[in-house]
C-alpha positions as CSV (number, residue, x, y, z in Angstrom):
1,M,6.0,-1.0,-4.1
2,R,4.9,-4.5,-4.8
3,L,2.0,-4.8,-7.2
4,G,1.2,-8.4,-8.1
5,D,4.5,-9.9,-9.1
6,A,6.1,-6.6,-9.9
7,V,8.4,-4.8,-7.5
8,F,9.5,-1.2,-8.1
9,A,10.5,2.1,-6.4
10,A,7.8,4.7,-5.8
11,A,8.8,8.3,-5.1
12,A,7.2,11.5,-4.1
13,G,4.6,12.6,-6.6
14,D,4.1,9.1,-8.1
15,T,0.7,7.7,-8.9
16,V,0.1,3.9,-8.8
17,W,-3.1,2.4,-10.1
18,I,-3.9,-0.9,-8.4
19,P,-6.3,-3.1,-10.4
20,P,-9.2,-4.7,-8.3
21,E,-8.1,-7.8,-6.4
22,T,-4.4,-7.3,-7.1
23,P,-2.2,-8.1,-4.1
24,H,-0.1,-5.0,-3.2
25,R,2.2,-3.6,-0.6
26,L,4.0,-0.3,0.0
27,E,7.1,-0.4,2.1
28,H,8.5,2.9,3.5
29,T,12.3,2.9,3.3
30,G,13.0,6.6,3.6
31,G,13.9,8.7,6.5
32,K,11.1,11.3,6.3
33,A,7.4,10.8,7.1
34,L,5.5,8.8,4.4
35,K,2.2,10.3,3.3
36,V,-0.1,8.3,1.1
37,W,-3.3,9.6,-0.5
38,C,-5.7,6.8,-1.5
39,C,-8.8,7.1,-3.7
40,C,-10.9,4.0,-4.1
41,A,-13.6,3.3,-6.6
42,P,-15.7,1.4,-5.9
43,P,-15.5,2.5,-2.2
44,Y,-13.0,0.8,0.0
45,S,-14.3,-2.0,2.3
46,R,-12.4,-3.6,5.1
47,A,-14.2,-6.9,4.2
48,D,-12.0,-6.9,1.0
49,T,-8.8,-6.5,2.9
50,E,-6.3,-9.1,3.9
51,I,-3.4,-8.2,6.2
52,D,-0.3,-10.4,5.7
53,G,1.1,-9.9,9.2
54,A,3.1,-6.8,8.2
55,A,0.9,-4.6,10.4
56,S,2.9,-5.8,13.4
57,A,6.1,-4.4,12.0
58,P,7.6,-1.3,13.6
59,G,6.1,1.8,12.2
60,A,3.3,-0.1,10.5
61,I,-0.3,1.2,10.6
62,S,-2.8,-1.1,12.3
63,T,-6.2,-1.5,10.8
């Protein structure tokens, strides 16, 4: 998990709070399926999203 300048491991059951306008990225390095639950307040808007090109990586989710 990259959150601003910090990089750390995230594991099953972890919760990560992402402050507004903080650049962030989650990279799946495990062998099992990755499931992420996201709760946004205020509500998520695609207009607020920048994709850094990683969406073209194998296994990445396109938006």
